[in-house]
KEDO-48151 format. One record per residue (C-alpha): x, y, z. Coordinates in steps of 0.1 Angstrom, whole numbers, plus 5000, padded with zeros to 4 digits. Layout:
N
XYZ...
***
This chain:
232
500050005000503050235006503850204970500550364960500750634986504050774972502950794936501251084918497451064919495450944889493251184869490151124848492151164816495050954829493450704853496550484856498950764863501750654885501550284878504250074863502949784841505049494830503649344798504948994789504148954753506148804724504048964696505349304686501949404672500049304704502749464726502549784706498749804712499349744749502050014750499750274734496950184759499350214788500750544777497350694769496250594804499250754821501050434831504750354826505350024807508049764807508049474783509349124783509048884754509648554771509448394805513148424812513048804806509848834826511448664856514548894853512349204853510349094883513549034903514949374893512049614891508849674911505749674889502249724903500549544874501549234854499949154821501148814808500348634775499748264779501648154748505448244750508448114731510047944761506947804778503447894790502448204809500547974832503947864846504748224856501348264872501847954893505348064903504148414914501148304934503148254967505948504958506548834976507548974942503948924929502549244915499449374931497349304900498049014876496148984843496448704818495748764781495348524752493848514717492148184728489148254752489547894765492648024784490448204809489747914833493347774834494648134839492348204868493147864884496847934880496648254900495648534876493348804891491648854857491648754821491448964789490848814755492748944725492149184710491349394741487949554735489349904736491050164758488050204781487849824788491649804794491450084820488449934836489949594839493149734855491449974879489049724894491949524907493649814925493049954960489950164965491950484969493250434934489750424919488950734898486050824874486850694840486450894808483350814789484150554762482950794734485651034744488450784738489850764703490750414691494350284695496050194662499349994666502050054640501549824610505349774609505049584642502549344625504949304596507749214620505548944636504748804601508448804591509448624622506848354617507648314580511348264588510648004615507947804597509947604570512247434595509847414624509747084644506546974661507247184693508147494673505147454651502847434681504347754694504047924660500347824658499647984692501748294683500148344649496648284662497148564687498548794660495648704636492948764662494549094673494749214638491349084627492848854600490148584597491848384569495048364589493048244620491447974598494847864584496347834618493447644632493447394603496947304614496147284651492947084646493446894614494646534610498346464607497846334572497046684560499646864580502046934551499247074529498047294557501447424565502047504528498747694529499847894560503147974543501348114512499148344534502248474552503948534519500848724506500748934538504449024535503949114498501149354505502149514538504249834537507949824544507850174558
***
């Protein structure tokens, strides 16, 4: 509680002013959206892109809020939630995020205080979800949703995610392919790319006999996205 007492008070326009939020997210596009929402809300943001980096941040810095993606390159965000549950380093508010709504129940069981599905429904919903987990003295009237302009992540961040996946896909073993499917599903859901969502789910849910064909189809979609997305 002393941490909150020594920080500048929030305002209606910047309801998360004074907070430091650690975002554990491997997608550049999703992380950029989260960064913009944090900054628009007055919060400082730190980012980790894997479990190892997240644990290092938690040992070094004091964040009041942790937002952790469930699918990470070196394991599941659920592992971090379980590890933090009894830890004195646990942030005051812990929120799990995922492009798969089925992650809600496992995340809450693992120790998350709340779950947000990707894409986050907007700046007002982001602020509401964070504020409701904080002490009562940190509650402040929120701006009306109509007064908040939409958040638009940099399309170059989306291109970087696509380039990363396209580079990994040809040589992916079963474990890497599983990670790539989770990664790309989150990217596709966040960016509203329904054909990409379908291509990923065909690999995840289809029979092994059709895996090569489905992977080739996914690769074609990635190539098409990279050919049409701007370089600058």
